[in-house]
C-alpha positions as CSV (number, residue, x, y, z in Angstrom):
1,X,99.5,124.6,83.5
2,X,97.9,124.9,87.0
3,X,101.0,126.7,88.3
4,X,99.1,129.6,89.8
5,X,96.6,127.3,91.5
6,X,99.3,125.0,92.8
7,X,101.2,128.0,94.3
8,X,98.0,129.5,95.9
9,X,97.1,126.3,97.6
10,X,100.7,125.6,98.5
11,X,100.9,128.9,100.3
12,X,97.8,128.3,102.3
13,X,99.2,124.8,103.3
14,X,102.4,126.5,104.5
15,X,100.7,129.3,106.3
16,X,98.6,126.9,108.3
17,X,101.6,124.7,109.1
18,X,100.0,121.7,107.2
19,X,103.3,121.1,105.4
20,X,106.9,122.0,106.1
21,X,110.1,122.1,104.0
22,X,109.6,120.1,100.8
23,X,107.1,117.7,102.4
24,X,103.8,116.9,100.5
25,X,102.5,117.1,97.0
26,X,99.4,118.0,95.0
27,X,97.7,117.0,91.8
28,X,94.9,117.8,89.4
29,X,93.2,115.4,87.1
30,X,93.6,116.3,83.3
31,X,92.2,114.1,80.5
32,X,93.9,110.7,80.6
33,X,96.3,111.7,83.3
34,X,97.0,114.3,86.0
35,X,99.4,117.2,86.7
36,X,101.5,116.5,89.9
37,X,104.1,118.5,91.8
38,X,107.8,117.6,91.2
39,X,109.4,115.3,93.7
40,X,111.1,117.4,96.5
41,X,109.1,120.6,95.4
42,X,108.4,123.3,98.0
43,X,104.7,123.7,97.7
44,X,104.6,127.4,98.3
45,X,106.6,127.7,95.0
46,X,106.3,124.3,93.3
47,X,107.4,125.3,89.7
48,X,105.7,123.6,86.7
49,X,103.8,120.4,87.6
50,X,104.6,117.1,85.7
51,X,102.0,115.5,83.5
52,X,101.6,111.9,84.5
53,X,99.5,109.5,82.4
54,X,97.1,107.2,84.1
55,X,98.7,104.2,82.2
56,X,102.3,104.0,81.1
57,X,105.6,105.3,82.0
58,X,106.0,107.9,84.7
59,X,107.9,111.1,83.5
60,X,111.1,111.9,85.5
61,X,110.7,114.4,88.3
62,X,107.1,113.4,89.3
63,X,106.5,113.3,93.0
64,X,107.4,109.9,94.7
65,X,103.7,109.7,95.7
66,X,102.5,109.6,92.0
67,X,101.3,105.9,92.7
68,X,98.8,107.1,95.3
69,X,97.5,109.8,93.0
70,X,97.4,107.6,90.0
71,X,95.4,104.9,91.8
72,X,93.0,107.5,93.3
73,X,92.2,108.8,89.9
74,X,91.7,105.3,88.5
75,X,89.3,104.5,91.1
76,X,87.4,107.5,91.9
77,X,85.8,110.6,90.4
78,X,88.0,112.9,92.4
79,X,89.6,115.7,90.3
80,X,92.3,116.9,92.8
81,X,94.5,115.6,95.6
82,X,96.4,117.2,98.4
83,X,98.9,115.2,100.4
84,X,100.2,117.1,103.5
85,X,102.0,116.3,106.6
86,X,100.0,118.0,109.4
87,X,101.7,117.2,112.9
88,X,98.6,116.5,114.9
89,X,97.0,114.3,112.3
90,X,100.3,112.4,111.8
91,X,100.6,112.0,115.6
92,X,97.2,110.6,116.2
93,X,97.4,108.3,113.3
94,X,100.2,106.4,114.9
95,X,98.2,105.6,118.0
96,X,94.6,104.9,116.7
97,X,93.2,103.2,113.7
98,X,90.6,105.8,112.9
99,X,89.9,109.4,114.0
100,X,86.5,110.4,115.2
101,X,86.3,114.2,115.2
102,X,84.4,115.9,118.1
103,X,84.2,119.5,116.7
104,X,81.2,120.5,114.9
105,X,82.8,120.9,111.5
106,X,84.6,117.6,111.7
107,X,81.3,115.8,112.9
108,X,79.5,117.3,110.0
109,X,81.9,117.0,107.1
110,X,84.0,114.1,108.0
111,X,82.6,112.1,110.9
112,X,85.3,109.4,110.7
113,X,88.6,109.9,109.3
114,X,90.1,106.4,108.3
115,X,93.9,105.6,109.1
116,X,95.6,103.3,106.6
117,X,99.0,101.7,106.5
118,X,101.7,101.5,103.9
119,X,105.3,102.6,103.2
120,X,105.5,106.1,101.6
121,X,105.6,105.8,97.8
122,X,104.6,102.2,97.8
123,X,102.0,100.2,95.8
124,X,100.5,99.1,99.2
125,X,100.0,102.7,100.3
126,X,98.5,103.5,96.8
127,X,96.0,100.6,97.2
128,X,95.1,101.5,100.8
129,X,94.7,105.3,100.2
130,X,92.7,104.9,97.0
131,X,90.4,102.3,98.6
132,X,89.8,104.6,101.5
133,X,89.2,107.6,99.3
134,X,86.5,105.8,97.4
135,X,84.4,106.2,100.5
136,X,85.7,109.5,101.9
137,X,87.4,112.8,101.0
138,X,90.1,112.4,103.6
139,X,92.4,109.7,105.0
140,X,95.6,109.6,107.0
141,X,98.6,107.3,106.2
142,X,99.7,106.2,109.6
143,X,102.8,108.1,110.7
144,X,103.0,109.8,107.2
145,X,100.3,112.3,106.5
146,X,96.9,113.1,105.1
147,X,95.5,112.5,101.7
148,X,92.5,114.7,100.8
149,X,90.7,114.5,97.6
150,X,87.8,116.6,96.0
151,X,86.5,118.3,93.0
152,X,89.2,120.9,93.1
153,X,92.5,121.6,94.8
154,X,90.7,124.1,97.1
155,X,88.3,121.5,98.3
156,X,91.2,119.0,98.9
157,X,93.0,121.7,100.9
158,X,89.7,122.4,102.9
159,X,89.5,118.7,103.9
160,X,93.3,118.8,104.8
161,X,92.7,121.8,107.0
162,X,89.5,120.2,108.5
163,X,91.5,117.0,109.4
164,X,94.3,118.8,111.1
165,X,91.9,121.0,113.0
166,X,89.8,118.0,114.3
167,X,93.0,116.4,115.5
168,X,94.2,119.5,117.2
169,X,90.8,119.6,119.0
170,X,91.1,116.0,120.0
171,X,94.6,116.5,121.3
172,X,93.5,119.5,123.4
173,X,90.7,117.7,125.0
174,X,92.6,114.4,125.5
175,X,90.0,112.4,123.5
176,X,92.0,110.6,120.7
177,X,91.8,107.0,121.6
């Protein structure tokens, strides 16, 4: 289930350089749980996603970031999440506590991109990202990557792309702090 949609979005993420290797993951809400990519999956050909319940044991093979996805679905109405590792967004997240886009799309759709802390795969990161995504559709885990959420994988992908574009523009104009 969702395999074709995951592949389509994964290929778009790869083609834009928003993920590399087997970095990143995606999920879609479904009933009392969510489908998430396998741990270590290449997003352009992720295979069958794993169904993770909102409560209870996590099946073998689920992405190591299942905690973040689970907590976002528990706290918000978002239906899909894309976690990527875009280089400019990761770089800027290391040196500033929030990113304020200067490009027109960024200013209009995501005027402030919060940066949160937490070790990848940790409960701390899950809490910080989910709290941030209660108020926004995009946040960046410092030094780690973006988490974008929305009504669909396509919308989450668009916010991922928007965030990296805004960070590239800021880098080019030298206005990131």
